C-alpha positions as CSV (number, residue, x, y, z in Angstrom):
1,M,0.1,-0.1,0.0
2,V,1.4,4.1,-0.7
3,T,-0.3,6.9,0.4
4,V,0.9,9.9,-1.5
5,K,0.1,13.1,0.8
6,V,-0.1,16.4,-1.6
7,I,0.3,19.7,0.4
8,W,-0.3,23.3,-0.7
9,E,4.1,24.6,-0.6
10,D,2.4,28.1,0.2
11,T,0.6,27.0,3.1
12,G,1.8,23.6,3.9
13,K,-1.9,22.5,3.9
14,P,-3.5,19.5,2.2
15,A,-4.8,19.5,-1.1
16,K,-8.1,17.8,-1.5
17,D,-9.4,16.9,-5.1
18,Q,-6.1,17.4,-6.6
19,K,-5.5,14.0,-9.5
20,V,-2.7,11.7,-8.5
21,S,-0.9,8.8,-10.6
22,I,2.2,7.1,-10.0
23,G,4.3,6.1,-13.1
24,F,6.8,2.8,-11.6
25,D,10.1,2.6,-13.6
26,G,10.6,-0.6,-16.1
27,W,7.7,-1.9,-18.7
28,T,5.7,-4.5,-16.6
29,R,4.3,-1.8,-13.8
30,G,3.7,1.3,-16.1
31,V,1.5,4.0,-14.9
32,I,-1.0,3.5,-11.6
33,G,-3.9,5.9,-10.7
34,N,-5.8,8.7,-11.1
35,E,-6.9,8.8,-7.9
36,Y,-8.1,12.0,-6.5
37,T,-6.8,13.4,-3.1
38,D,-9.0,13.3,0.1
39,S,-9.6,16.0,2.2
40,N,-6.5,15.2,4.5
41,G,-4.5,15.8,1.2
42,E,-4.3,11.7,0.6
43,A,-4.6,9.5,-2.1
44,H,-4.3,5.6,-1.5
45,F,-3.1,3.2,-3.9
46,D,-2.8,-0.3,-3.7
47,V,0.4,-1.2,-5.0
48,D,3.9,-2.1,-3.9
49,P,6.8,0.0,-3.6
50,G,9.1,1.0,-6.1
51,S,11.0,2.9,-8.3
52,G,9.5,5.6,-10.4
53,K,7.4,9.3,-10.5
54,I,4.7,10.5,-8.6
55,Y,2.3,12.9,-11.1
56,V,0.3,15.4,-9.8
57,N,-2.2,16.6,-12.2
58,G,-0.4,15.5,-14.9
59,S,3.2,17.5,-13.7
60,T,6.0,15.6,-11.8
61,A,5.8,16.3,-8.1
62,Y,8.7,13.2,-6.9
63,S,11.0,11.5,-8.7
64,G,12.4,8.8,-6.6
65,H,11.5,5.7,-4.7
66,I,7.8,5.0,-3.3
67,S,6.8,3.4,-0.7
68,G,4.8,4.1,2.3
69,L,3.3,7.6,2.9
């Protein structure tokens, strides 16, 4: 299980209703998602950890190892 937490950079508050997807490295896993953040700014994915990128509203927000929260 991977949970992505999205916060507004300018306020530090949770970002609600933002579209999140994960693109894992390697051709076997691909892009997972289009989950939306809840009122806590969290989007939950039922996937195993791995290396890749997190996209928020289509823009790369993080690149590296993805696991946990």
